[in-house]
N, C-alpha and C positions, 0 to 999 in steps of 0.2 A: 804296510801292513805286516806286524807280526803274527808268524808262525805261531798257533795252538797246539798245543803238546795234547794229545787225549790219552785218556790209561787204557797200557796195551802196542801205543802206538807205533810198530818194530821201525818204522826209519830213525835214521841216526844222522847229526851234524855232519858227523867223519866218513858219509859215504854218498854226500852230494859232491858233484863232477859239475862244474860251468861249462855251460856250451862253449864250445869252439866248432865255424863254421870249417865244410872242409878246404883244401887247400885244392886249385885247381889243378887239372894235367893237360895244357894246353900243346901238348905233343902233338897228341894225337889229333889235333884236329888243323895242325901245320901238315903233319903227315895227308890228310886227307886231302887236304885243300893243291898240295903237291902233286897227289893220284889226280885229281881231278884234272885241272890241269895239264899234266903232261899226258895225261891219255888224253884228251881231246885235240893235244897237237900232236901227238904219234897219229890220231885219225888224217887230221887235215893236212900232215906231211909227209906221209907215209914213213916215218922212220920208227926202224927196230929197234934203235937202240931207244930212246924215246919212251916207246913202248916196254920196253924191258924194263925200264925204269917207270912207270905208272905202277906195272905189275909190283915190283920190289915195291915202292910205297904205299900202295893200297893192302900189301900185308903187313906193313909196318904199321898202318892206322890203326889193322884191325886186332893187329898185337898188343899196340901201346894206350887201346881205350881204354877208358876206365868204365867197367859195367856197373849199373847205377839202375833203381829199377823202371826210370820212364826213357832210358834207353832201348831202342828198336833194334831188332837183326836189318832190317831195310837198309840203314846207309851203308852196314858192313858186306852184306849182299851187293848192293848198289855200286861202291866201288870197287871191288873184286871183277864184276859183272862188264863194270866200262873197261877196266883194262884188258882183260882178258877177247874183249871184242876188238878193241884197238890192237892188241897184238894180233890176234886174229886177221885181220881185216889189212894189218901192214905183211904179213904173210902168203894171203889168199893168190894176188899175183904168181908168185912160185908154186904155190898148190896146183893152181889151173895149168898150168904147164904141164907136172910132172904128169896129171893125170890124160893130157893128152897125149904127150909123147906116150904113154901106156896105152893107150889107145887106139892110136894107129901102129904098136908095134907087135901087138897081142893079137889085133885080128886080119890074117891077112886077106889079101887082095884077090879076090874072084874076078876071072874073067869070063867070058860068053860069045 
């Protein structure tokens, strides 16, 4: 259908830009999958190296994620939370031992 020109129409043919769909950046989703999988592996295997890898890849997935109106912050928060949880759970036995040692040495034993 041809375009009808109206008097005083400010549009010109030279200003028309054809639509080009946005290219998808799949790096963020790959890092997200690595972060999720390594967080779960660190929780099950209690491996500190895997927990640090999950934290690193979750931060990469957050920083490489494309911002859009439809994306919510819940996926970013959940990947970081899961990575921090796996890191905390791998170091939990050491923290408990430290607190046990501090508890026994700081309070002197009383005899009656």
